C-alpha positions in Angstrom: 16.0 55.2 -1.3 12.8 57.6 -1.1 10.4 56.6 1.4 6.6 56.6 -0.2 4.0 57.7 2.2 0.0 57.8 2.1 -0.8 61.2 2.4 -4.1 60.9 5.3 -6.5 63.0 4.6 -8.3 65.7 6.7 -11.2 63.8 8.2 -13.4 66.5 8.4 -13.0 67.7 4.7 -13.2 64.1 3.3 -16.5 63.9 5.1 -17.7 66.9 4.0 -17.2 65.9 0.9 -18.7 62.9 0.8 -21.5 63.9 2.4 -22.1 66.8 -0.7 -22.1 63.6 -3.2 -18.3 63.5 -3.8 -17.7 59.7 -5.2 -15.7 58.3 -2.6 -11.8 58.1 -4.4 -12.4 61.8 -5.6 -13.1 63.5 -2.1 -10.1 61.8 -0.8 -7.9 63.6 -3.8 -9.7 66.7 -3.0 -9.1 66.4 0.7 -5.6 65.7 0.4 -5.1 69.2 -1.0 -6.8 70.8 1.7 -10.1 71.2 -0.5 -13.6 70.9 1.8 -17.2 71.0 0.4 -16.9 74.8 1.2 -14.4 75.0 -1.7 -15.5 73.2 -4.1 -17.5 75.7 -6.5 -14.1 78.1 -6.2 -11.9 74.8 -6.9 -13.6 73.4 -9.7 -14.3 76.7 -11.1 -11.8 79.1 -10.9 -12.7 82.5 -12.2 -11.5 85.6 -12.8 -14.9 87.5 -10.6 -12.9 86.3 -7.8 -9.5 88.1 -9.0 -8.5 90.7 -6.5 -8.1 94.3 -7.6 -5.0 95.2 -8.5 -4.6 97.9 -6.9 -5.3 95.8 -3.5 -1.3 95.1 -3.7 0.6 97.5 -2.0 2.7 100.0 -4.2 0.4 99.5 -7.2 -1.3 102.9 -7.1 2.5 104.7 -6.6 4.0 102.7 -9.6 0.8 103.6 -12.1 1.0 107.4 -10.5 4.6 107.3 -11.7 4.1 105.6 -15.2 1.2 107.9 -16.1 3.2 111.3 -15.3 6.1 109.8 -17.8 3.8 108.9 -20.3 1.2 112.2 -20.5 5.2 113.9 -20.7 6.4 111.9 -23.3 9.6 110.8 -21.3 11.4 107.3 -22.2 10.6 104.8 -20.3 12.8 101.1 -20.4 11.7 97.7 -18.8 14.3 96.3 -17.2 13.5 91.9 -17.7 14.9 88.5 -17.1 15.6 85.8 -19.3 13.8 83.0 -17.7 10.2 82.5 -19.5 8.6 84.5 -16.2 10.9 87.8 -16.7 10.0 87.9 -20.4 6.5 87.2 -19.8 6.3 90.3 -17.9 8.2 92.3 -20.0 5.8 91.3 -22.6 3.3 92.9 -20.4 4.8 95.9 -19.5 5.6 96.6 -22.9 2.5 95.9 -24.3 0.4 98.2 -21.7 3.0 101.3 -21.4 2.5 101.5 -25.3 -1.0 101.1 -25.6 -1.9 103.5 -23.6 0.7 106.2 -25.8 4.3 105.9 -23.7 7.6 105.8 -25.4 8.8 102.2 -24.2 11.4 99.6 -24.8 12.6 96.7 -23.2 16.0 95.5 -22.2 17.0 91.9 -21.3 20.1 91.0 -19.4 22.5 88.6 -21.4 22.8 85.7 -18.6 26.4 85.0 -20.1 28.8 88.1 -19.1 26.3 90.4 -17.4 23.8 87.5 -15.0 20.8 87.8 -13.7 19.1 91.1 -13.2 20.5 94.4 -12.3 24.7 94.2 -12.3 26.9 97.2 -13.1 27.6 95.3 -16.7 24.1 95.4 -17.6 22.7 98.5 -16.1 26.1 99.8 -18.2 24.7 98.1 -21.4 21.1 99.5 -20.7 22.2 103.3 -20.4 24.5 102.9 -23.4 21.3 101.3 -25.7 19.0 104.2 -24.3 21.1 107.0 -23.2 17.9 109.6 -23.3 15.8 106.9 -20.3 14.3 108.7 -17.7 12.0 105.9 -15.6 13.0 102.2 -15.6 10.7 99.8 -14.6 12.1 96.3 -13.5 9.6 93.1 -13.7 11.0 89.9 -12.3 13.8 91.7 -10.5 15.1 94.9 -8.8 14.7 94.3 -5.0 18.6 93.2 -4.8 19.8 95.6 -6.7 20.3 98.4 -4.0 23.4 99.5 -5.3 23.0 99.7 -9.1 19.6 101.4 -7.8 21.2 103.9 -6.4 23.2 104.4 -9.1 20.7 105.1 -11.7 18.9 107.6 -9.4 22.1 109.7 -8.3 22.1 110.2 -12.1 18.3 111.4 -12.0 16.6 108.7 -13.6 13.7 107.2 -11.7 13.2 103.6 -10.3 10.1 101.9 -10.1 10.7 97.7 -9.0 7.8 95.4 -9.6 9.5 91.7 -8.5 8.2 88.6 -6.4 11.8 87.8 -5.4 13.1 87.7 -1.2 14.4 91.0 -0.1 17.8 91.4 1.3 18.1 93.1 4.6 18.0 96.5 2.6 15.3 98.0 0.2 16.4 99.4 -2.8 15.5 103.1 -2.7 13.0 103.2 -6.0 10.5 105.7 -6.4 8.1 103.3 -6.1 8.2 99.2 -5.1 5.4 96.6 -5.8 6.5 92.9 -4.1 4.5 90.7 -2.5 7.5 89.3 -0.7 7.8 92.4 0.7 3.7 93.9 1.5 1.0 92.2 0.2 -2.6 90.2 1.3 -2.1 86.7 2.1 -3.8 85.8 -0.9 -1.3 87.7 -3.1 1.8 86.5 -1.3 2.7 84.0 -3.9 2.5 85.6 -7.8 5.0 85.5 -10.0 7.2 88.4 -11.4 4.6 88.2 -14.4 1.4 88.1 -12.3 3.2 91.0 -10.4 3.5 93.1 -14.2 -0.2 91.7 -15.2 -1.8 93.5 -11.8 0.1 96.8 -12.4 -0.9 96.4 -16.0 -4.2 96.5 -15.3 -4.3 99.0 -13.1 -2.5 101.2 -15.3 -4.7 100.7 -18.3 -7.6 101.0 -15.8 -6.5 104.5 -14.8 -5.6 106.4 -18.3 -9.0 105.1 -19.5 -10.6 106.8 -16.2 -8.7 109.8 -16.8 -8.7 109.8 -20.6 -5.6 109.4 -21.7 -6.6 106.0 -22.8 -10.0 105.4 -25.3 -8.8 102.1 -26.8 -10.6 98.6 -26.1 -9.4 96.5 -22.9 -6.2 94.7 -23.5 -8.3 91.6 -23.7 -6.5 87.5 -22.7 -3.1 87.7 -24.2 -1.8 89.5 -21.1 -3.5 87.1 -18.7 -2.4 84.1 -21.0 1.2 85.4 -20.4 1.0 85.5 -16.6 -0.8 82.5 -15.9 1.8 80.5 -18.3 4.4 82.2 -16.4 3.2 81.0 -12.8 3.4 77.4 -14.1 7.0 77.9 -15.4 7.9 79.7 -12.4 6.9 76.8 -10.6 4.5 78.8 -8.0 2.0 77.5 -6.2 -1.7 77.0 -7.8 -3.7 78.0 -5.3 -6.0 80.8 -4.9 -5.1 83.9 -7.1 -2.5 81.7 -8.9 -4.9 78.8 -9.3 -7.5 81.5 -11.1 -5.4 83.0 -13.1 -3.3 79.6 -14.9 -6.7 78.4 -15.3 -8.2 81.2 -17.1 -5.3 81.2 -19.2 -5.4 77.8 -20.0 -8.8 78.2 -21.1 -8.6 81.3 -23.6 -5.1 80.1 -24.4 -6.8 79.3 -27.8 -9.8 81.2 -28.2 -9.3 83.5 -31.7 -7.2 86.9 -32.0 -10.0 89.6 -32.6 -9.8 93.1 -33.8 -12.8 94.1 -34.5 -13.5 97.8 -33.5 -13.4 98.6 -29.8 -13.0 94.7 -29.3 -10.5 93.4 -27.1 -7.8 90.8 -28.6 -8.7 87.3 -27.3 -6.4 84.2 -26.7 -2.5 83.6 -26.7 -0.2 85.9 -28.1 -0.3 84.8 -31.5 3.6 83.7 -31.6 2.7 81.4 -28.3 -0.1 79.9 -30.0 2.4 79.2 -33.5 5.4 78.1 -30.9 3.0 75.9 -29.2 2.3 73.9 -32.8 6.0 73.6 -33.4 6.6 71.5 -29.6 3.4 69.8 -29.7 3.8 69.0 -33.7 0.0 69.5 -33.7 -2.7 72.1 -33.5 -3.8 71.5 -29.5 -7.4 72.4 -28.4 -7.3 71.9 -25.2 -4.0 72.5 -23.0 -3.2 71.3 -19.4 -0.4 73.2 -16.8 1.8 70.7 -18.1 1.7 72.0 -21.2 3.2 75.3 -20.2 5.5 73.3 -18.0 6.6 71.0 -20.6 6.2 72.5 -24.0 6.0 76.4 -23.9 8.2 77.0 -20.5 11.3 75.3 -21.8 11.4 76.5 -25.2 10.8 80.0 -24.2 13.5 80.0 -21.2 16.2 77.5 -23.7 16.7 80.8 -26.0 17.6 82.5 -22.6 19.6 79.8 -21.7 21.6 79.6 -24.5 22.5 82.9 -26.3 24.4 83.5 -28.5 24.1 81.3 -32.1 20.9 80.0 -30.9 19.2 83.5 -30.1 18.6 85.4 -27.5 15.7 85.9 -24.9 15.0 89.5 -27.0 13.7 86.9 -29.6 11.1 85.5 -27.2 10.2 88.5 -26.2 9.6 89.3 -29.8 7.4 86.0 -30.8 5.0 87.3 -27.4 4.9 91.0 -29.0 4.6 90.1 -32.7 1.4 89.8 -34.5 2.3 89.3 -37.7 2.6 85.3 -38.7 5.6 85.3 -40.7 7.7 86.8 -38.2 6.0 84.2 -35.9 6.4 81.3 -37.8 10.4 82.3 -37.7 10.7 82.9 -34.6 8.9 79.8 -33.5 10.8 77.7 -35.5 14.2 79.4 -34.4 12.8 79.1 -30.6 12.2 75.5 -31.5 15.7 74.7 -33.1 17.1 76.0 -29.8 15.1 74.1 -27.4 16.4 70.8 -29.3 19.9 71.7 -28.6 19.6 72.5 -24.7 18.3 69.0 -24.6 21.4 67.7 -26.5 23.8 69.7 -23.4 21.2 68.4 -20.8 21.7 64.6 -21.9 25.2 64.8 -21.6 25.6 66.9 -18.7 23.6 64.8 -16.7 25.2 61.8 -17.5 28.5 63.5 -16.2 27.1 64.9 -13.3 25.9 61.5 -12.1 29.1 60.6 -12.0 30.5 63.0 -9.8 27.5 61.9 -7.1 28.4 60.9 -3.7 25.8 59.8 -1.9 26.9 60.3 1.5 26.9 63.7 1.7 24.9 66.2 2.6 24.3 67.8 -0.6 25.7 67.5 -3.9 27.7 70.1 -5.5 28.6 69.4 -9.6 31.6 71.3 -10.3 31.9 71.6 -14.8 34.3 73.9 -16.7 32.5 75.7 -19.9 34.9 75.0 -21.9 34.3 71.3 -22.1 32.5 70.1 -25.4 28.4 69.4 -24.8 28.8 72.0 -21.6 27.2 74.8 -21.4 26.2 76.9 -18.4 22.8 77.9 -19.5 21.4 74.6 -18.4 23.1 74.0 -15.2 19.6 74.2 -13.7 18.0 72.4 -16.0 20.3 69.2 -15.0 20.5 70.0 -10.9 16.8 69.2 -11.5 17.5 65.9 -13.4 19.9 65.0 -11.1 17.4 65.7 -8.0 15.2 63.4 -9.5 17.9 60.3 -10.5 20.1 60.5 -7.2 18.3 57.6 -4.4 19.6 60.3 -1.5 17.3 63.1 -2.0 19.9 66.0 -1.5 20.0 69.8 -2.7 22.1 69.7 -5.6 24.2 72.4 -7.3 25.8 72.1 -10.5 28.4 74.5 -11.3 30.0 75.8 -14.7 33.3 77.6 -14.0 32.1 78.2 -10.4 28.5 80.2 -11.8 25.0 77.6 -12.0 22.1 77.1 -10.4 20.6 74.9 -6.8 17.4 72.8 -6.9 16.4 71.5 -3.5 13.5 68.5 -2.4 10.6 68.9 -0.2 12.2 70.3 3.6 15.1 72.2 2.3 15.4 75.9 2.1 18.0 76.5 0.0 18.5 79.8 -0.3 19.2 79.7 3.9 21.7 77.0 2.7 23.2 79.5 0.3 23.1 81.9 3.2 24.8 80.1 5.2 28.0 79.7 2.8 27.9 83.2 1.7 31.6 83.7 2.7 32.4 81.4 -0.5 29.8 83.0 -2.9 30.3 86.3 -5.2 26.7 86.5 -5.6 23.4 84.2 -4.8 19.1 84.4 -4.8 16.1 82.8 -5.0 13.9 80.5 -3.5 13.3 77.8 -1.1 13.5 75.4 -3.5 15.6 77.0 -6.8 18.0 79.1 -6.6 21.5 80.7 -8.5 24.9 81.4 -7.1 28.3 82.2 -8.0 31.3 80.7 -6.3 34.4 82.8 -5.5 37.3 81.8 -7.6 39.3 78.9 -5.5 36.6 78.1 -3.3 35.0 74.8 -4.7 35.9 72.9 -2.4 35.2 75.1 0.6 31.8 75.8 -0.5 30.8 71.7 -1.2 31.8 71.0 2.7 30.2 74.6 3.5 27.2 73.6 1.6 26.9 70.1 2.7 26.9 71.0 6.1 24.3 74.0 6.1 22.2 71.1 4.6 22.7 68.3 6.6 21.8 70.9 9.2 18.2 71.5 8.0 18.0 68.0 7.7 18.7 67.1 10.6 14.9 69.9 11.8 13.1 67.5 9.4 11.4 64.4 11.1 13.5 61.2 9.5 10.1 59.8 7.8 9.9 63.2 5.8 13.1 63.3 4.4 13.0 63.0 0.9 9.4 61.4 1.3 6.9 60.8 -2.2 3.9 61.2 -1.1 0.5 59.1 -2.8 -2.7 60.0 -2.9 -4.2 56.2 -2.7 -3.2 52.6 -3.0 -5.6 51.4 -6.1 -6.0 48.0 -8.3 -5.7 48.3 -12.5 -9.4 48.0 -12.5 -9.7 51.1 -10.4 -7.7 53.6 -13.1 -11.0 54.0 -16.2 -11.6 56.9 -18.0 -14.0 58.2 -15.8 -11.2 58.4 -13.0 -8.8 60.4 -15.9 -11.7 62.4 -16.6 -12.6 63.0 -12.5 -8.7 63.9 -12.4 -9.1 66.4 -15.5 -11.5 68.2 -13.2 -8.7 69.3 -10.6 -6.7 70.7 -13.0 -4.5 73.0 -13.4 -2.1 71.1 -11.2 1.1 72.4 -10.0 3.1 73.5 -6.7 0.4 73.5 -4.5 -2.3 71.4 -6.1 -0.3 68.2 -6.9 -1.0 66.1 -9.7 -2.8 62.7 -7.9 -0.3 60.0 -7.9 -1.6 56.5 -7.0 0.0 53.3 -5.9 -0.2 49.7 -7.4 1.1 46.9 -5.3 2.7 43.8 -6.8 2.4 44.4 -10.5 4.1 42.7 -13.3 6.0 45.2 -16.1 5.9 43.6 -19.5 7.0 44.9 -23.1 9.5 47.3 -21.9 10.4 49.3 -24.8 12.1 52.7 -25.2 9.8 55.5 -26.6 11.0 58.6 -29.5 14.3 58.8 -30.7 17.9 59.6 -29.6 18.6 63.3 -29.6 21.7 63.1 -30.5 23.4 61.9 -34.2 25.1 58.5 -32.3 22.7 57.0 -31.7 22.3 57.6 -27.4 19.6 56.1 -26.0 15.9 57.5 -26.1 14.7 60.2 -23.2 11.5 58.0 -22.3 10.6 54.3 -21.7 7.3 52.6 -22.2 5.9 49.4 -20.8 2.8 47.6 -20.0 1.8 47.2 -16.3 -0.4 44.6 -14.9 -2.0 43.2 -12.0 -4.7 40.5 -11.0 -7.3 42.8 -12.4 -5.6 43.8 -16.0 -2.9 45.9 -17.6 -2.5 49.1 -18.8 0.1 50.8 -20.5 2.5 53.5 -19.3 5.4 55.6 -20.2 8.3 56.7 -17.6 9.7 59.9 -19.0 13.2 60.8 -18.9 14.0 57.2 -17.6 15.2 55.8 -21.7 18.9 55.7 -20.3 17.9 53.4 -17.4 15.8 50.6 -19.8 18.3 47.5 -18.8 17.6 48.5 -14.9 14.2 48.5 -15.7 14.1 45.0 -16.9 16.2 43.4 -14.2 13.3 44.9 -11.6 10.9 43.4 -14.1 12.3 39.7 -13.3 10.0 40.1 -9.7 6.7 41.7 -9.1 7.2 45.5 -8.1 4.9 48.3 -6.9 4.0 51.6 -8.6 3.2 55.4 -8.5 1.8 56.8 -11.1 -0.5 59.6 -12.1 -3.6 59.1 -14.5 -4.6 61.9 -17.4 -6.5 61.5 -20.3 -5.5 61.4 -23.7 -7.0 62.2 -27.2 -4.4 61.1 -29.3 -5.7 57.9 -31.4 -9.1 57.8 -29.5 -9.5 59.3 -26.2 -8.3 56.6 -23.6 -6.7 57.1 -20.0 -2.9 57.6 -19.6 -0.2 56.4 -17.0 2.7 58.4 -16.1 5.3 56.6 -13.7 6.3 58.6 -11.3 8.5 55.7 -9.3 9.2 51.5 -9.6 10.3 49.6 -6.5 10.6 45.9 -5.8 7.4 45.2 -4.2 6.5 44.5 -0.3 3.3 43.2 -0.9 
């Protein structure tokens, strides 16, 4: 059972905020996030004026030199992307920038099934077959680990520019230019996502093209900024510093009208993204939060890359981002939204089956499926790993494999990439971040990998203080009377939330649950339980309606818990549905310790 721990604010930061006149509870929330009075202006009002200059990212100037040379000479350029939201967004940014200044450019995105992530022998072979005249390959959101593939391209006389943000291996690729904040960057840029790296390169490219007279058109405007902000959220980058500026400005500008007057920049999100949001939200949204990027747009864009084939491909999502034709945008948005509905069905079935394989005594969970089983799809392994991690009581890293290939997710305190590196003898490939990684297990090595991965994660756990393991942290204990519309609006000023700037979590002790009901319709025709549950949460001060997302299948156990007082962790937000009101999002429930 995870330990609940109250965050302890930095006392000096808290004192400075109180002295500046910040309301005590809000001051505590800010101090818990490392914000002091000196940081208030930049934190509450992130501005593009504080965004770093593109050329401050090492390698950008060299990459732009090479790009401009190929654009001027009319040689063919291929943007080599990835099939997730970050990679697709980065591809759209690069293609838009290069084509806008007159470059001969195409996009190539590998197929998840059969080719795998990034540059592989299979994906490079298809790229060369489809683009036999390519002179320059520009990778986005990949390439840092493709030492052999890039060497093969160079041997054919093809130039290569690598733009990526993943951790490098022992050997860097011999690219003509390399832009990766994980290789070299000022501190404030080290946590950019792949699309943000592409955004910096694109800005520098267009600025230099203007300065040299190669390009005389309008600024590319806001669509590329929106794509960089969207990808920053969906790729779970820290929402601090430069990333906070990108995400905040992307959210603020998303719904701006698209202006095409002569000499004027395009404004707002790409038309296709606005159409996709309408499909996802079932209405036109006037304001957005980071959760809308992370839970509405991101999963839908990822879905076509995960379930490629009869449901479409990642190229459909790229076309959606690039299209300006209303009819095409509507058609692609509907196709992608339908694909996401199918993704939910696979996810639900696989999560239920995965929980049957969980062994809470192990130092890590390795869930294995065969691909030929009905309702199993390898493309949703990462999502299922996240769902299992959320559901298990003993929070340890989780791997979900389909025919030996899959994804892993880890709770705070672990480094899943390092754990996979310790098991490399069992793996055909692996790569990723501390919290999430992809992998392939060699044929016949599933059991050996399960043991080795569990041991590697157990060794990591030994270095983590016992009370820190899987601890769920909350900001403050408050009664229902403190959960007001004013609190919700104060919390909203701290947006955008995400990694590094977590949404505030509060604790209510000794509460009562009433009117427990499922929320929403069943996702499948055989009437499986809905995905969410809602209830009235009350104490001696009042009652509030709350929702526990993705826990609809646990409604009976929740009803059992409701027979006695419970302690509850929850977040608050403001909803304008059926009138402005504060809305509670449940994080966890336990028998009361009051």
